[in-house]
N, C-alpha and C positions, 0 to 999 in steps of 0.2 A: 597588370597581370590579369588574364582572363579568369572568369569564374570557374570553380572546380567543384565536382561532386565526388566525394570519396566514400566508399562503402567498405565496411569490415565487420567481422563477426564478433560477438561477445567474447571477452577474454583473449583477444588476438591483438596483434600489433601491425601497424602500417607505417612504413618509413620510406625515405627516398630511394632505397635500394630495390624495393619491390612494387612501389606505386609511383609511376612517372609523374602523376599530377602533383606530388609532394616535393619533387626535386626543385630546388632553388626557390621554393615558396616561403613567404614570410606572412605572419599575421598582420592585419591592418594595424597601423599605429594609433588608430582612434582609441580614445580612453575607454569607452564602453566595451569595445571588443577585447582590449587587454585585460580589463577587470573581469569580464565574463570568462575568458580563457583561464585566468589565474584561479577563479573560484571553482571552475570545473575540475581543475587539477587538484586543488586543495581539498575538495570534498570527495575526491575519488570517483567522481562520475565519469570523467574522461580525462586522461592524462595527455597533455599537449606540451611538447618540448621543441623548442627552436634550435636546430643544429646548424652547423656551418653550411651543410649541403642541402638543407630544407627542413621540413617539419616531420616529427615523429608523433604518431597517435597510438595510444594504448587504451583499448576498451576494457571495461570491467563488467560489473553485473547490471549496468544501466543500458537499456536498449531504446532506440528511437532515432530522432533526427534533430540536429541543431545546426544553426547557421552562424558563422563567425565572419562577418564582412563578406568577402568574395569566396569563402570556403564553406561548403555544406558537407556535413559529416553525418553519415547514416550508419548506425550500429544495429545489425540484425541479430535476432536470437537464433539459436540452433534449432529450436522447435518451430515448425512452420506456424505462421501467424494465425490461421484459422483454428487449428487445434489449440493453440495458445489462448485464443479468445474464449473457447469453450471452457478451459481450465480457469480463466479469469472469472467467467460468469459463475462457475461453481464456487470458487474461493470467496467471492464477495457477495454471493447470494443474488445475482442479477437474473432478470427474466431472459428466457431464450428468445433470440431474435433471428428471424430468417433474413439473411443478407441478400439483396439483389445487386448484382455486379460485384460479387465478392472477389473475383479475380483481379479487378482493378484495384480494390483495396489492398489485396495481398502483395501486389507488385509496386505499390506507391511507396515512396520514401516516408511520407508522413502518415502511414497507415494507422499507427497506434492511436494517435489523437483522434482521427476521424472515426475509427471504430468505437472508441469510448464515447464520442459524442453521439453516434448512432444509438448506442445503448442508453445514453442519457435521454434522448428523444423518446425512446420506448418507455423508459421508467416514468417520465413525467406525463406522457400521454395516458399511461395506466392510472396515475394518480388523479388526473383530471376526469377520466372515465368513472372512477370510483367516487369522486367528489372530494374536493379539497377539505382539509381539516379546518373547522371553524371554532372560534373561541369567543368567550364573552369579553367584550371590550367596554370599559367604562366610558360613558359619554355624558357630558353635562350640556344641556341645551334648554332653551325656553320653548315649550311646546303648547300649542293651542289645545291639543288632545293629550292630557297628561298620561305619562306611563312611568313605570318604575316607582320611585318615591319623590315627593316634592322636597326641594331644597329650601326649607323654611328660613334658614340663616340667610341665604342669598335673597329670598323674597323680601325679608325684612329690611334689607339694605337697598332695595330697588326704590327709586324715587316715585314717580307716578305709576299707578296701576295700569297694567296692559291686559290684553286678551289672552296672553300666553303665561304659563306658569313655569318657573325654573325647576327642572327635573334632573334627577340623576338616574340613568337607566343603563342597562348592560345588554345591548343588542349582540346577537351572535353573528360574527362576521368572519370572512376569510382573510381580512386584512391583518394577518398576524406576522410576527417577525420571521417565523419559519417559512411561510409562503413568500414573504419579501425576499428572503435569502435565496429561495429557489428561483424567483424571477431574476435576480441579479446573476445567478449562475447560468441561466439560459442566455442572457445577454452577453455574458463573458464568453461562453462557448461560441456564440454567433460571431464574435469578433476574432476568435482563435482559429476557426476552420477556414480553409481556402476553397471548400466545396460549396458552390452556389446553391445546390439543392438543399444541403444541410442547413445553410444559413437561412434560407426561406422557411424551412420547417421550424427552426428554432425561433424565428421572429413571430411566426404564427402562434406558437405555443406561448411565447412571452406576451403576446397581445391578449390571449385568453386569460392569463394570470393577472395581467395589469388591470383588468376590470375591477378587481376587488382588493388586490394587494399592492401596497407601495413598495418600490425597490429598496432593499437594504444593502449597505456596503458589504462587499464580499471579500473575504480573506481566509487564509488557512486557519487562523485562530477562531474566526466566526463559525466556520463549518465544523471544526472540532468541538466547539461549545454546543452547537446544535445537536451533534451526534450524542454528546454526553447527556443532553437534556431530553432525549426521546423517552417516551413512556408507552404504556399500552395503547393510548389513543393516537399516538403519532409514530409508532414503530414502523409503519409501512413506508415512511419517508426515508428509512435507513439506507436502502439500496441507492436511491438518487443522491443522497448526501455523501455516501461513500464514493460514488462516481465523481462528484464535484471535488472531494478531497484528493482523489487520485489525479484528476486533471490539473488541479492547482499545484500539487506537489511536483508533478512532472514538468511544469512550466517554471518552477521556482528553483533557485540555486541555493537558497538559505531557508532556515525555518522561521525567519522573522517575517512579520506582516509588513505590507507596504507602509511607508515608502522605502524602508531599508532593504527589503528583499530585492535581489536581482532576478529579473524575469528573463527566461530563455526565449530566443527567437527559434522556437521549436518545441519539442517534447521529448523527455527521457523517462522511461518507465523503470522503477526500482524493482528488479527481479527478486532481490532478497526479501523485500516486504511481501511481494506476491507469493513467493515460495513458502514463507512462514504461514501466511493466511491459508494457503491451499492445504498444507499438512495439518494445520490446526483443525480445520473443519472436517477433513477426512478422518483423522484419528478420533475426533469427538463423536462422529456419527457411526463408526464401525468397530470401535474397541468395546466389546461387551463387558459389563461389570467393572468398568474402569472409570475413574474421574480424570479428566484432562485439565490441568491447570496451566495457563499460559503466562509466561513472564512473572512467575512468583519469585519474590525476593527470598534468598537464602539467609535468614536472620542468624546472627551469631557466628557466621563463618569467619568474618574479619571484625576486629574491634580495636579502636585506638586504646592504648594504655591511658587510663584516666589521669595518671600523674605526668604523662608526657604528651599532652594534646593541647599545647598553648593556644592554638587557633580555634579550639572547640569545634572541630569539624565532625561531621556525621560519619558513622562507621560505614565503610564500603559494603555494599550489599549486592553481590552478583545476582543476575536474573537469567537463568536458563530459559530457553524458548518454551519448553514443555516439561512438565512433571507428570508422569503417569502413576496414578495411585491405585493399588489393588488391595483387596482385603487380606489382612494377615501376611502381607509380603512387603518387602522393601520398595520404596519408590524407585521408578525408572526415570532417569534424567536424559532428555533428548535435546539436541540443539540442531538448528537448521542453518545451513550455509549454501548460498547459491554459487557454488564453484565446483567444477568437475575434478574431484580429487583422485579419480582413476587416471586421468590424463595429465593432471598438474600436481606438483608436489604439495604436501601439507604445510601451510605456513606455521611457523613456530608459535605465533600468538594464538592461533586456533588450538594447537596442541596443548599449550599451557592452560588455556581456558577450560578445555575439556578435562584435563588432568586434575584441575582443582575441583571440578564438579564430581569427579569420581572419588577423589580422596576425601571429600566432605562427607561421604556416606560411612566412613569409618569401618568398613568391612574388608576382609582379605580378598574376597572375590568381587569387590565393588567395580563398577564400570559406568561409563557415560558414553552415549552413542551420538555421533554426528551424522545427520542425514544430509546427503548432497545429491544433486541431479547428475545422471550419467546416461549417455547414449550408446555406450559400448555394450554389446550383448554379452560379453564375457565378464563384465564387472561383478565383483563379489565383495564380501566383507574383508576389510583389512583391520588388523588388530595391533595396536601399539601397547606394549606392556610397560608399566611404570614399576620399577624395581627398587628395593632397598639395597643401595650399593654396598653397605656394610655387611649385611647378612646374605645378600644374594638371593633374596626372596621377592617374588612379585607382590606388589601392594595394590595395584589397581590396573584397569585396562581402559584404553580409549578405542572405541570401535568406529570405524569409518564405513558407513553403510550406504550403498547407492540406491537411488530412487529412480525408477524408470517412468518418466513422465508420459511417454507415449503409451505405455501399458495402462497407466492410470486413466488417461484420456479415453482410451477404448472402453474400459470398464464403465466409466461414468456415462459415456455415450450410449452404451447398451442399456443403461438404466434398469428397467424392470425385467429384462430378458432373463430367461431361465438360467440360474446359477450365477448371475452377475453379482447379486448381493452376497452370496457365500464367498465368491472370489474376492470381493472388496474386504470382507472381514478377514479372510486369510492374509491378504496383502497388508492390512493394517497391523495384524499380529506379527507378521514377518518383519515389518519395519520397527516396531516398538520393542519387541522382546528378543533376547539373545538366544540363538539356538544352542543346544547342549554341547555341540562340538566346539563352539566358541568359549563357552563357560569353562570347559576342561582344558583349553589350550594353555600351554605353559607360557 
């Protein structure tokens, strides 16, 4: 069977009835292709079902491109890629990069990975221009011109005297684990891109880094550990490391490090993680006199009965995406889901999760808000009332609130334009706090 390239939008379905390329098609019987297809379906990245009449594909909140044998699948986002790149830069704190040939990137199936690699080139170039972080490295050597301190213990064990003295000194070098990880990331990106120009630029940058830093093994776990270890001296490495983490996670099908992790022949971007990062930064910057706490555990909401916990398991601790804290008022609980709930029905697991968040507040007018992206101009708040079926009284509310990403991108692009900051503050308050008409709704 000939090679096929199938395109579909996020949260849509392609099957043999509407896509001729899927009629009568079967996945390759190769073990690696079968394992990858099963992992994509099991993790919810892309559901692939073999039917009697062909293949059915169901896209979710992951966008990008993946190749399975002779079948290439491209999942496109609803938001155009260049505005999406601007929101990605804002969400993860990347530098603004002027793209040359942006039209070619926007129409290419593998655009996401190459766009992220272009951004990585820019971030690493900036690090090199500013000067790599250097650290004091312990070094033991016999020196004709002593430096540091003399190692008398080693000197006493040396047989015949020589013109050099054993010394312990700490030269300040760029050969650190952090720079070695960055070098490995550049080499990994050079092997991942199909663009010759990008590959050449990455190898040139890697050559400049290789003068001082040895390569270190790269993995999801190593990048996560490096991000956790950043301090005030190395904080400027954060943007480049977050890019590496995003590239690796988009090419990985599991959270395990190699060799157990399955690597994609392609790249899939997790729009849920991006959407949460975007809202987290925007709310933190534009909600005045508020503290935004992300993924804080709700302690005490659930607890095992100590007399009936034979496995001694830990108490379940739900973690809403955001808790907004204001002075002398109740906390506001927000959750972010990348699913258009104006066009698509509310899954019951989402409803149950938000209902628990609302009931945990213990107030009659308690509510929890779910923020979701929508491109419908008429989209507005939807309110689900949780009632006491015995007394017939409302106990809590779940509010489904649309987020207009195109409006947000325009405001962020305007930057310091007159009124843009005020509009951003108004928008953040509109998302976080419930209007009076919703509070009084039955």
